[in-house]
Structure formats: C-alpha cells, structure tokens
N, C-alpha and C positions, 0 to 999 in steps of 0.2 A: 364598435359600430356594426350594426346588422344591415347588410346590403342585399337587395333582391334584384336580380337581372332577369328581364323578360324579353326574349328575342328568339326567333325561330331558327337562327343560325347557331347551331351547337358549338361549332369550332370557335366562334367569337366569344360566346359566353364562358366556355371552358378556359380559353386563354385569358380572358378578362378576370375571371375568378381567381386564377393563380396570381395574377399581378396585384389585384386588390388585397388579397390575403397577405401579401408581403408588406403592405403599407401599415405604418404605425396607427394603432387605434381601431383597425378593422379586424374583428374577431370572428365574423360569420358572414358567408356569402352563399345565397341560394339561387339557383337558376331554374327558369321555366321556359318551355318552348312556345307558350302562347299565354295571352291574357286570361283565357278561359281556364287553363290549368291553375293559374295563380288564384283566380277567384274561387275555384272549387276547393282548393286546399286552404282552408281558413287558418290564418296565422294566430297562434295563441299570444304571441308577442309581436306587435306591429314592427315592421322594419324601420330603420332610421332613414334609409334612402332607397328609392326605387329607380332603376335605370331601365328604360323601355324603348322599344322601337315604335314607329307609327304604323308601318305596313306589316301586319302579321295575320296568319290564319285565324279565323274566328273574330272575336271582338277586336276592333282596331284600336290604335294607341290613343286617339282622342277620347273615345268612349271609355277606355280603361282609365284615363286620367280622371274623367268625371266620376267613375266608380270609386276610385281611390280617395277623391276629395270628399265623397259622402261617407265612405267606410272609415277613413282615418282622420286624425286631427291634422292641423297645419304643421305640426312638428315633423310629420313624415314628409321628407323632401322628394321631389320628382325631377329627374333629368331625362330628357328625350335624347336618344342617341340614334341618329338616322341618316341615311343617304339623301333623304328628301330635304331640299332647300327651298321649296315653294313658300314664298313669303306669306301667303294667306293661311296655309296650314300651320306655319310657325306661329302666326298671330292667334289662331284658334287654340293651339296647344297652350300657349301662355295665358290666354284668357280663361281657359278651363282649369288652370291651376298648376301647370308645369313651372318649376323654378329655374330650369335651365334647358337649353337646346344646343346640342353639339352635333356637328357633322361627323359621320363615320370616317371621313378622310382626315379628321383632326389627329394630332399626336396624343399619346398617352399622357404626356405632361399637361396638355390643355385639359384633358378630362379630369386629371387629378386636381388641377386648379379650379375647375368647375365644381368639383365635390367640396373643396374647401370654401368656395364662395357661397354655395347654397347652404352649407352647414352654418355659416356665419349670418344667414338670414338675407343674403343678397341674391339677385337674379344674375344668371350668366348665359350669354349667347356667344358662341364661338366666332372668331374673327371672320371666317369665310361667310358665315350666315349674316353677320352684321353688315358686311359689304353688300350682300344681296339685298338686304332690307333697305340700305341707304340708296342703292340704285333704283329700287322699286319706288321709294318715296319721291325721288326726283322725277321719275317718269309719271307717277300718279299726279304730282303737283302740276306738271306741264299740261297733262291731259285735262285736269280739273279746271285749269284756267281757261281752256278753250270753250268750255260749256257754260252757258248761262244758268242761273238758278232754276229757271223753268225747265230747261233742257235736262238738268240733273233730276228734277222731279219726275219728268216723263220717263227718263232712263230707268229710274228706280221702279216705276210702275211696270215697264216692259219686262224688267228682270224678274219681277214678282209674278209674271204670267198674265197680267191684266191686258184686256183688249184696249184699243184706242178709245172706244166708247166709254169703257169703265174708267180709264184714266181721266178722260174729259169730265166725267161726272164727279169724280173724286176731287179734281182740282178746280171744279166750277169754271171750266173753259169750254169753248165751242169745239165740236168734233174736228173741224177743219184746222183750227189753231193747233191742236195736239198733233194732227197729221203733219203740219208744217214743222213743228219742233222735232218730230220723229225723223223726217227727211234730213233736217239739219244735222241731227246727231249722227246719222249714217254717213253723211258727207264728211263731217269733222273727224270722225273716228276711222274713216276709210274702210268701212265694211258695207256689204250689200244686203244682208238679210238680218232680221231681228234675232235669229238664232245665233248668228255670228256676233252680233252686238252683245248678247248676254254673255257669251264665252269671253269676249274681249273685256267686258266690264268686270267679270270675276277675276280674270288673270291679272288685271291692273289695279285691283283694289277699289274700283269704283262702286262695286256692289258686293257685299259679303252676306250670303244667305245665312239665316239662323239654322243652327243644328238642332234637330228634334231630339229630345231626351226621353 
C-alpha cells in the first residue's frame, strides 16, 4: 500500500511514517508539509491512501479533498487527521469526499482501524467525533423544533445576506410579517443582532453555507 501524509507538523508525519511502514502491506509512505507541495509534485502512481489535516498553510484540507476527488479515482481513500472537531467542518469534509475523519487525540490503534475500514470501502469516524456529532444533532433538533417553518425560511434568508424586504419579496409575504418573524427568531434563539444570529445558525447546523469551488 502506498500512503501519502499531508500535514505541516513534520514531527507528526515522520513519526507516523515510521509506524505505518512497520504495518503489514504498507510498502511506501511519502510526506508533504502542505497540500500545495503535494499538488505540485505530480504522482506517477496514485497513492492508495491520503491522510491529511484540515488546517494547513496554503490550500486548506477541504479544498485539497475536492482536488483529490477530481484528480484521482474513488479507489484512492482519504482520511482526515485533525484536532478540529467542529461538526460542520466534519460534515463538509465527508460531503466533499473524505472516507474517514480521525481526531489527532485518537490512539494509533484507532487510526489503524480507520485505515482498514476505509480500505474495505467503509466510512470511519473516530469515537470522540461521533460523540460530538451526536450532541450536535440533539442540540440542532431541539432548536429546530422551536422554529416554525416560516421562521426557518426567514432565518435562511438572513443567513444568505438578504434584507427583510428581499426576504418578504421572495416568500411573497408582507414586510411587517417578515419583521415579526425576524424578532421571534431573535427571541427564541436568545441573540440580539442579525450578525449574532448568523453565527449561531452556522455553529448549530441551522444554516450551512455552500463552499465556492
């Protein structure tokens, strides 16, 4: 198996390389300090597995996953290894084509299990991150139940940067009606300004912006 490690922490990649090369079936490991370095050095033979971080200098991990999914076939597996446990970033990474997501606080045993799972065609998310996702889902569900469908529609418009007038036009509602919904949302979510509302909505999965490609 040919594995590529992409992370700007050299000590981590060097240590991980030595461990992986001791595993049965792993015959080659290459390391890169950034996604840009990996992209520049075209591989004559595609790797079997790419292990990458999200936060790196230059191209970030999400965009690097997108690049790999365009450049390589689905046979090339991708595992994210990161300290980030933000649920929305994890969801983005998996939607863009990651096969696994592992916390850097996980054990080497869990990483090796993840490699075996993605090799077998399965997805793998480490236990710590699964717990975070579960807590997030419960929170999102509670918040979602508090909002009516019209309030959710208005919230989406606000998060997209639309004015009250534009939201009213799009929903075919009166201006004052949308204002009423807006005030209700602020009260229910316990925030004071639209800017705080947008941050709250994104943190709790009520609005997920599209990533421009």
